[in-house]
C-alpha positions, -999 to +999 in steps of 0.1 A: -472-046+651-503-044+628-483-022+604-455-048+602-480-076+594-497-054+567-463-046+551-454-083+551-487-092+535-483-066+508-448-077+500-459-114+498-487-104+475-463-085+452-439-114+451-466-140+443-481-118+416-448-112+399-437-149+399-453-157+365-433-129+348-401-147+358-413-180+343-420-164+309-397-175+280-368-151+273-377-149+236-414-148+230-408-144+192-392-178+188-392-191+152-387-224+134-352-225+119-340-247+090-302-253+086-282-276+063-253-294+079-228-301+052-208-326+073-237-350+076-256-339+045-288-334+066-313-307+070-320-299+106-353-283+116-354-266+150-389-259+163-396-236+193-404-251+226-440-260+232-460-250+262-447-267+294-411-270+283-382-247+274-364-273+253-365-267+215-372-298+193-345-305+167-352-330+139-324-339+114-330-359+082-316-362+047-333-346+017-347-380+007-361-386+042-378-352+042-392-359+007-407-391+020-424-371+048-439-348+021-415-318+024-393-305-005-361-291+010-343-262-007-308-268-021-280-260+003-269-230-018-304-215-014-302-218+024-267-202+024-280-171+005-308-164+031 
């Protein structure tokens, strides 16, 4: 009986200790990505998810709107060459 309790306790400890590993993001090397969408004429910036969420943040603006925010966007042909 004591052996069964010890085995159950050991199994529970292993399961609890390994739980954070399953919660880790699938891609720890997430990067910020910039894409030009020709249909809308907008540059979309996709930022990796912040701590506490798995949802990436995507912001789409025109070149003029990004310039107002202080960013100079590359020309669409420069993005296509990368």
